[in-house]
MARKOLLO-68664 format. One record per residue (C-alpha): residue number from 1; residue in three letters; chain; x, y, z. Coordinates in steps of 0.05 Angstrom, whole numbers, plus 5000, padded with zeros to 4 digits. Layout:
@resi->NUM; resn->ala; chain->A; x->X; y->Y; z->Z;
...
# end
This chain:
@resi->1; resn->met; chain->A; x->5000; y->5000; z->5000;
@resi->2; resn->ser; chain->A; x->5035; y->5062; z->4977;
@resi->3; resn->val; chain->A; x->4980; y->5114; z->4969;
@resi->4; resn->leu; chain->A; x->4976; y->5157; z->5031;
@resi->5; resn->ser; chain->A; x->4901; y->5170; z->5024;
@resi->6; resn->glu; chain->A; x->4887; y->5095; z->5030;
@resi->7; resn->leu; chain->A; x->4918; y->5088; z->5099;
@resi->8; resn->lys; chain->A; x->4882; y->5091; z->5165;
@resi->9; resn->trp; chain->A; x->4908; y->5154; z->5199;
@resi->10; resn->phe; chain->A; x->4911; y->5170; z->5273;
@resi->11; resn->lys; chain->A; x->4918; y->5240; z->5301;
@resi->12; resn->ser; chain->A; x->4966; y->5256; z->5357;
@resi->13; resn->ser; chain->A; x->4934; y->5264; z->5426;
@resi->14; resn->phe; chain->A; x->4970; y->5331; z->5430;
@resi->15; resn->ser; chain->A; x->4939; y->5359; z->5367;
@resi->16; resn->glu; chain->A; x->4899; y->5423; z->5366;
@resi->17; resn->ala; chain->A; x->4825; y->5414; z->5381;
@resi->18; resn->ser; chain->A; x->4803; y->5448; z->5317;
@resi->19; resn->gly; chain->A; x->4841; y->5395; z->5277;
@resi->20; resn->asn; chain->A; x->4881; y->5446; z->5237;
@resi->21; resn->ala; chain->A; x->4949; y->5433; z->5267;
@resi->22; resn->cys; chain->A; x->4954; y->5358; z->5274;
@resi->23; resn->val; chain->A; x->5008; y->5307; z->5265;
@resi->24; resn->glu; chain->A; x->4979; y->5243; z->5237;
@resi->25; resn->val; chain->A; x->5010; y->5174; z->5233;
@resi->26; resn->ala; chain->A; x->4991; y->5109; z->5198;
@resi->27; resn->val; chain->A; x->5022; y->5041; z->5204;
@resi->28; resn->arg; chain->A; x->5036; y->5010; z->5136;
@resi->29; resn->asn; chain->A; x->5038; y->4936; z->5119;
@resi->30; resn->asp; chain->A; x->5112; y->4940; z->5098;
@resi->31; resn->ala; chain->A; x->5141; y->4953; z->5168;
@resi->32; resn->arg; chain->A; x->5141; y->5028; z->5158;
@resi->33; resn->val; chain->A; x->5103; y->5085; z->5191;
@resi->34; resn->ala; chain->A; x->5074; y->5142; z->5150;
@resi->35; resn->ile; chain->A; x->5073; y->5212; z->5179;
@resi->36; resn->arg; chain->A; x->5038; y->5274; z->5153;
@resi->37; resn->his; chain->A; x->5011; y->5342; z->5174;
@resi->38; resn->ser; chain->A; x->4936; y->5349; z->5171;
@resi->39; resn->val; chain->A; x->4941; y->5415; z->5134;
@resi->40; resn->his; chain->A; x->4978; y->5382; z->5076;
@resi->41; resn->pro; chain->A; x->4953; y->5309; z->5077;
@resi->42; resn->ala; chain->A; x->4980; y->5293; z->5008;
@resi->43; resn->arg; chain->A; x->5051; y->5309; z->5032;
@resi->44; resn->gly; chain->A; x->5077; y->5255; z->5078;
@resi->45; resn->phe; chain->A; x->5137; y->5212; z->5089;
@resi->46; resn->thr; chain->A; x->5153; y->5144; z->5117;
@resi->47; resn->val; chain->A; x->5204; y->5118; z->5166;
@resi->48; resn->gly; chain->A; x->5219; y->5049; z->5193;
@resi->49; resn->arg; chain->A; x->5181; y->5026; z->5254;
@resi->50; resn->thr; chain->A; x->5245; y->5021; z->5295;
@resi->51; resn->ala; chain->A; x->5264; y->5093; z->5278;
@resi->52; resn->phe; chain->A; x->5194; y->5118; z->5294;
@resi->53; resn->ser; chain->A; x->5194; y->5080; z->5360;
@resi->54; resn->ser; chain->A; x->5262; y->5110; z->5379;
@resi->55; resn->phe; chain->A; x->5236; y->5180; z->5361;
@resi->56; resn->val; chain->A; x->5174; y->5172; z->5405;
@resi->57; resn->thr; chain->A; x->5215; y->5145; z->5462;
@resi->58; resn->ala; chain->A; x->5263; y->5205; z->5457;
@resi->59; resn->val; chain->A; x->5205; y->5255; z->5456;
@resi->60; resn->arg; chain->A; x->5171; y->5222; z->5516;
@resi->61; resn->ser; chain->A; x->5236; y->5221; z->5556;
@resi->62; resn->gly; chain->A; x->5249; y->5295; z->5543;
@resi->63; resn->ser; chain->A; x->5317; y->5280; z->5513;
@resi->64; resn->leu; chain->A; x->5302; y->5322; z->5451;
@resi->65; resn->ser; chain->A; x->5305; y->5397; z->5451;
@resi->66; resn->ile; chain->A; x->5241; y->5416; z->5415;
@resi->67; resn->ser; chain->A; x->5219; y->5488; z->5403;
@resi->68; resn->thr; chain->A; x->5146; y->5504; z->5415;
@resi->69; resn->arg; chain->A; x->5142; y->5567; z->5373;
# end
């Protein structure tokens, strides 16, 4: 499955309530995770599940310096 529109997308629990500033993810059948911004749903990218898991772990632990501007 390579077409982003055919995937089942999930919004981040930290997304804006209006739904206009959301990060969405979808798990693909080929061991990859698709990621997109809800404002531009046709523009997405994929990463391996291990890389995505490592990223989420780093965000949760606070080990990344992320700007909130």
